[in-house]
N, C-alpha and C positions, 0 to 999 in steps of 0.2 A: 661380390656375386656379379659375373658378365651376365647377357643380355643374351637370348638368343636371337640369331638373325640368322632369317629366311629367307627365299627364295627359289626360284628355279631357272637352269638353264638348258641348253640341247645336249640332248644326246653326245653329239659330237665333240661337245666342246669339256665334257667332264675330264677328261687327263690333262690337258692345259689347267683348266682352271685348277683342280688339286696341287699340279705342278706348280703357277707362280703363287698361293697361297702357301704352301709349303716353302718357299723362298722366305717371306715374310717373317716367318717362322722360323731362319735357318736351319730347316729340316731338309734331310739330301732324299725328296722320293727319287724312286729309280725300279726298272722295270718290276720286281717282287710286292712293289706295292700296287704297282699298277695291273698287275697278275691276281693276287688278293681281292683289289677292288672290282673286279672285271666279274671274275665269279660270285663276289660277294651280291652284288646288285644284278645279275642277273632276273631270278626270280621276285624283285621284291613288287610292292603296291602303293602307291603313297595313300591311296583310299581304307587302308588298313591300319591300324595301330599298329599291327604285330607283323606291318609287313616292308619294316623300314630296317635298311644295314647300317650300322655305323663301323666308320673308323677310326683308331686314334693320330693323329698328325703330331709326336710329342719333339718339340723342334727344341733347340739349345736357349729359344725366346721365350716359348708360350708354348701352350699342348693345347691341340685343338678335338676336338669331339665333331667329326663330320659325319651327319645321318644323310641317307641317301636312299630316296625310292623312283622307281618307274613309275610314270603316268600312263598308264593301262591304254594303250590306243592313240596312242600318237612318241615322237620324238624328243620328251621333254624331260628332264630328272628333276624332282622335286631337293632341294638342298639344304639341310639345316646344318647351323654350325654352333656353337658353344667355347666356352674361354677365350674369345678374342677380349681380353683386360681392359686392355687398355683405349682409348679413344681414337688414338689413329689405326689400328690395328681394327677395329669394328668397324671404320669409314672405308679401312682398304677392304676387307670382306664381303662389305654392301657393294664397294663398286666393280670389284670383279664379278659375284652375282649381277650386277643390272649390266655389267660389258656383254658376258657370255649368255647372257638372254636376249640381246638385242642382235648379236652374229650368227 
């Protein structure tokens, strides 16, 4: 079983984060995915247990479940990723979260 990788990124980096994460699992992230996610996260709240939005990224090399929720009152998006089975994918996911939190 894979561990859950949690972090946060700024709102403006969400699409880029998801596009890069999708590349790592050979998933063709497109505008339909983005439109669905953008709509799904609109009324989320990371302080509520039922305030999260979940979206699957099903690539040819892995399937990731990405949980997303806004931090109300600022421009931060809380992120939770499960399904990263390999150490390499875990490291890449964690690195992406760190990078997109800092820019």
